[in-house]
Structure formats: structure tokens, C-alpha cells
Backbone bond lengths (Angstrom), bond angles and torsions (degrees), N, CA, C in turn:
res aa  C-N    CA-C-N  psi(-1)  N-CA   C-N-CA  omega(-1)  CA-C   N-CA-C  phi
1 M - - - 1.431 - - 1.521 107.72 -
2 E 1.308 115.30 141.85 1.454 121.20 178.32 1.518 108.32 -116.55
3 A 1.320 116.48 127.33 1.461 121.52 178.67 1.524 108.12 -131.98
4 Y 1.314 115.93 115.88 1.463 120.31 178.96 1.523 109.44 -75.39
5 V 1.322 115.69 132.88 1.455 122.07 176.44 1.525 105.99 -109.78
6 I 1.316 116.51 113.60 1.458 121.01 -177.35 1.520 107.91 -102.89
7 A 1.329 115.31 122.85 1.462 120.75 -174.73 1.521 110.37 -127.69
8 N 1.321 114.95 159.29 1.460 119.40 171.73 1.525 108.11 -59.96
9 D 1.319 116.76 142.69 1.462 121.35 -176.15 1.528 112.54 -49.55
10 E 1.323 116.52 -43.57 1.465 120.44 -175.68 1.534 112.88 -72.88
11 D 1.326 118.57 -12.95 1.465 122.19 -177.91 1.525 114.06 -100.30
12 V 1.325 117.82 -7.50 1.467 121.31 -172.76 1.525 111.99 -60.01
13 E 1.307 117.66 -49.95 1.465 120.96 -176.88 1.533 111.43 -60.12
14 K 1.312 117.03 -44.57 1.473 121.76 179.30 1.528 110.48 -62.81
15 L 1.324 116.75 -44.35 1.460 121.23 -179.39 1.527 111.48 -63.18
16 E 1.328 116.94 -42.51 1.464 120.24 179.32 1.528 111.66 -60.84
17 K 1.324 117.36 -33.97 1.464 121.00 178.65 1.529 111.62 -70.88
18 E 1.325 117.60 -26.11 1.466 122.04 -178.90 1.532 113.14 -84.16
19 L 1.323 117.89 -16.94 1.466 120.81 -174.76 1.530 114.30 -59.07
20 P 1.344 120.73 -43.24 1.473 118.61 -179.92 1.529 113.27 -56.40
21 D 1.326 117.73 -40.22 1.467 120.19 178.46 1.523 111.56 -74.52
22 L 1.308 116.59 -35.27 1.465 121.17 -179.54 1.524 111.93 -63.12
23 V 1.328 117.81 -46.21 1.470 119.96 -176.19 1.526 112.49 -67.43
24 K 1.311 118.00 -22.72 1.469 121.01 177.65 1.524 111.76 -66.16
25 K 1.315 117.01 -22.03 1.464 121.20 179.49 1.526 112.21 -71.36
26 F 1.332 117.53 -16.26 1.468 121.49 -176.86 1.520 112.99 -94.20
27 G 1.322 118.62 -5.81 1.457 120.83 -179.25 1.520 110.95 151.62
28 T 1.340 115.60 -173.30 1.455 121.21 -179.58 1.521 109.75 -81.34
29 V 1.323 116.13 117.94 1.463 122.04 -178.33 1.524 109.01 -89.58
30 L 1.346 116.17 122.74 1.461 120.27 175.11 1.518 110.05 -72.02
31 F 1.319 115.85 -48.33 1.458 121.38 175.90 1.520 109.05 -160.22
32 S 1.320 114.63 159.83 1.459 120.78 176.94 1.519 107.99 -145.19
33 F 1.318 115.49 157.27 1.458 120.20 -179.84 1.519 109.48 -159.61
34 K 1.320 114.86 164.67 1.456 121.59 176.16 1.517 107.41 -119.88
35 H 1.324 116.36 132.78 1.459 120.85 175.00 1.518 108.48 -134.51
36 Q 1.332 117.37 -169.48 1.462 121.07 -173.93 1.519 113.04 -58.88
37 I 1.306 118.04 -32.58 1.462 121.15 -177.88 1.525 111.34 -78.12
38 G 1.316 117.03 -35.61 1.453 119.57 -178.98 1.515 112.37 156.03
39 F 1.310 116.32 -161.28 1.460 122.97 -177.57 1.527 109.50 -90.46
40 V 1.334 116.11 137.68 1.465 121.64 -178.68 1.526 108.86 -130.32
41 A 1.334 115.69 136.58 1.464 121.67 174.03 1.522 108.07 -128.17
42 V 1.333 116.11 137.12 1.462 121.60 176.24 1.523 107.11 -117.45
43 Y 1.337 114.89 126.81 1.462 121.84 -175.29 1.521 111.31 -95.56
44 E 1.337 116.25 169.23 1.461 121.80 -175.62 1.524 113.40 -60.13
45 D 1.333 118.37 -25.04 1.467 120.56 176.26 1.529 111.17 -89.84
46 L 1.343 116.01 12.69 1.469 125.84 179.35 1.524 113.61 69.37
47 F 1.313 117.27 13.62 1.462 121.12 172.50 1.522 107.47 -67.71
48 R 1.323 115.88 132.03 1.470 121.58 -178.38 1.522 108.73 -110.76
49 L 1.313 116.45 123.02 1.457 122.62 179.51 1.521 108.79 -112.67
50 E 1.326 115.95 119.38 1.460 121.47 177.61 1.521 108.14 -107.12
51 L 1.324 115.58 127.84 1.461 121.32 -177.54 1.530 110.53 -127.08
52 P 1.324 117.54 78.02 1.461 118.56 174.53 1.527 109.57 -69.46
53 V 1.328 117.00 128.81 1.461 121.77 177.61 1.526 107.20 -96.72
54 I 1.318 115.50 121.65 1.457 122.12 -174.11 1.522 109.93 -112.53
55 K 1.321 115.51 134.91 1.468 120.13 174.40 1.521 108.92 -70.32
56 G 1.310 116.45 139.31 1.459 120.85 177.97 1.512 112.54 -55.30
57 S 1.323 117.25 -34.42 1.469 120.93 -179.59 1.527 112.40 -69.75
58 E 1.351 117.85 -16.36 1.466 121.98 -179.46 1.529 112.32 -101.17
59 L 1.313 117.26 6.05 1.461 122.37 -175.42 1.525 112.17 -57.00
60 K 1.306 117.20 -47.22 1.463 120.30 -176.35 1.525 111.79 -63.80
61 S 1.317 118.28 -43.56 1.464 120.22 -178.67 1.525 111.45 -69.25
62 L 1.310 117.75 -32.46 1.463 121.06 -179.78 1.522 111.80 -65.69
63 F 1.317 116.76 -46.34 1.458 120.50 -175.38 1.523 113.35 -99.36
64 S 1.323 117.35 22.55 1.460 119.71 177.70 1.524 111.03 -90.91
65 R 1.331 117.00 0.95 1.463 120.72 178.97 1.526 110.50 -68.50
66 P 1.331 116.96 159.43 1.473 120.22 179.96 1.526 113.19 -60.51
67 K 1.328 115.15 166.94 1.463 122.78 -174.00 1.524 113.66 -84.35
68 A 1.308 118.20 32.67 1.460 120.19 -179.11 1.525 111.53 -67.68
69 Q 1.302 117.06 -26.50 1.458 121.20 -178.55 1.526 109.29 -118.83
70 V 1.308 115.43 134.14 1.463 120.25 178.25 1.523 108.83 -72.26
71 V 1.306 116.51 132.35 1.458 122.03 177.53 1.517 107.42 -114.54
72 K 1.325 116.15 120.85 1.457 120.90 178.68 1.527 108.21 -106.20
73 V 1.298 116.14 118.22 1.459 121.45 -179.06 1.523 108.73 -83.27
74 L 1.319 116.66 121.53 1.459 121.17 179.34 1.523 111.37 -92.19
75 I 1.313 116.24 -44.92 1.463 121.55 178.64 1.519 107.06 -136.59
76 D 1.320 117.07 129.18 1.467 120.66 -179.38 1.519 109.56 -132.29
77 R 1.311 114.80 114.16 1.469 119.99 177.28 1.523 110.29 -115.31
78 T 1.341 116.21 28.92 1.467 120.96 -177.96 1.514 112.00 -97.96
79 E 1.320 116.85 9.45 1.468 122.35 -179.35 1.531 111.63 57.14
80 G 1.329 116.30 40.65 1.458 122.01 175.29 1.514 115.32 89.56
81 E 1.332 118.47 -6.41 1.465 121.29 -178.27 1.528 111.19 -64.38
82 L 1.328 117.49 -42.73 1.459 121.32 179.98 1.524 111.10 -62.16
83 E 1.311 118.13 -46.55 1.469 122.14 -179.98 1.526 110.82 -59.54
84 K 1.320 117.39 -40.51 1.468 121.70 178.97 1.527 110.68 -63.55
85 I 1.324 116.77 -45.11 1.463 121.06 179.29 1.520 110.32 -61.94
86 L 1.326 117.37 -44.28 1.465 120.82 -179.89 1.525 111.51 -63.81
87 N 1.312 117.78 -39.47 1.464 121.35 -179.83 1.520 113.05 -70.89
88 D 1.327 117.84 -24.12 1.463 121.82 -177.30 1.525 113.78 -90.59
89 R 1.328 118.26 3.98 1.470 120.25 -179.73 1.517 110.53 -68.15
90 S 1.337 115.67 149.92 1.465 119.72 176.99 1.526 109.46 -73.16
91 E 1.324 116.39 165.02 1.470 121.52 -176.17 1.527 113.24 -86.06
92 T 1.327 118.26 -18.61 1.466 120.84 -174.39 1.526 110.99 -122.81
93 I 1.331 114.19 166.19 1.459 121.45 178.53 1.522 108.75 -119.26
94 D 1.323 116.86 133.62 1.462 122.21 173.09 1.529 106.21 -89.62
95 F 1.345 116.47 93.31 1.456 120.52 -174.35 1.521 112.78 -63.58
96 A 1.326 117.71 -34.22 1.463 120.47 178.93 1.524 110.42 -60.16
97 Q 1.308 115.84 -41.99 1.463 119.75 179.37 1.533 110.82 -75.23
98 A 1.316 116.52 -38.85 1.463 120.69 -177.15 1.524 112.37 -63.55
99 F 1.336 117.23 -32.59 1.459 120.84 -177.05 1.521 112.62 -108.30
100 A 1.322 117.14 22.25 1.463 121.03 179.34 1.528 111.31 -71.25
101 E 1.328 117.18 -31.20 1.462 120.64 -179.55 1.522 110.51 -85.27
102 K 1.319 115.77 144.35 1.458 120.90 177.27 1.522 108.44 -122.28
103 I 1.307 116.02 132.31 1.464 120.94 177.19 1.517 107.48 -105.16
104 T 1.318 115.97 119.91 1.462 119.27 -178.17 1.524 112.66 -114.25
105 N 1.320 117.55 -9.78 1.457 120.92 -179.78 1.526 108.86 -105.42
106 F 1.318 116.81 106.18 1.459 120.85 -178.06 1.524 112.27 -103.16
107 L 1.323 117.60 16.70 1.468 120.71 -178.62 1.490 112.17 -77.13
């Protein structure tokens, strides 16, 4: 499961440091790690929880992608800004542009 955590810009670093302890409250964690996308925890039942922490200032660029994937908002404290961004997404994806970048460093 992937759940975006949107935080005030100044709180992102602190929140990311708290995630390892936070995910332990949900069950027995086999392993966890942080990569370019965000924080990931895998539990003993092999449930995978991805928690990308997003700066509030990057909210619009994050959710400006096309509507290929359904996004269900669980908690919204953006005073309607998130809903507006989600509703304004285009209907299609330009795959050539989306996959133009290559990531070769997985460390």
C-alpha cells in the first residue's frame, strides 16, 4: 500500500526520522528502508507499506500526473487544494515523456 504523507516543508526532515519508529506500531517489521521514492516497511505477513513524505510546496507537481491511477484521499488538510489538483489532471499519459529519465543509482 502506498500512502502519501504531505507535510509542511520545514517538518519533512523531522517526520522522515520518526517513520522507522512509527511503522513498528502497526506490526512486526521484517525490514524497512528509504529510497528515492520514500520510506518503505515490509511486515511479517509481507505487507508492504510505502510512505513517501511530500513537501507541501511540491503538492501541485506531485499530483499533476494524468488520471491513469485512482487516488483516494483519506485525510485532507489542504483546504480543498488537493481535491482541485486531482480533478484538474489530464486523462492520458505521455509514456515517452514519462519514461525519458533513467535511474541507474539504486544505492
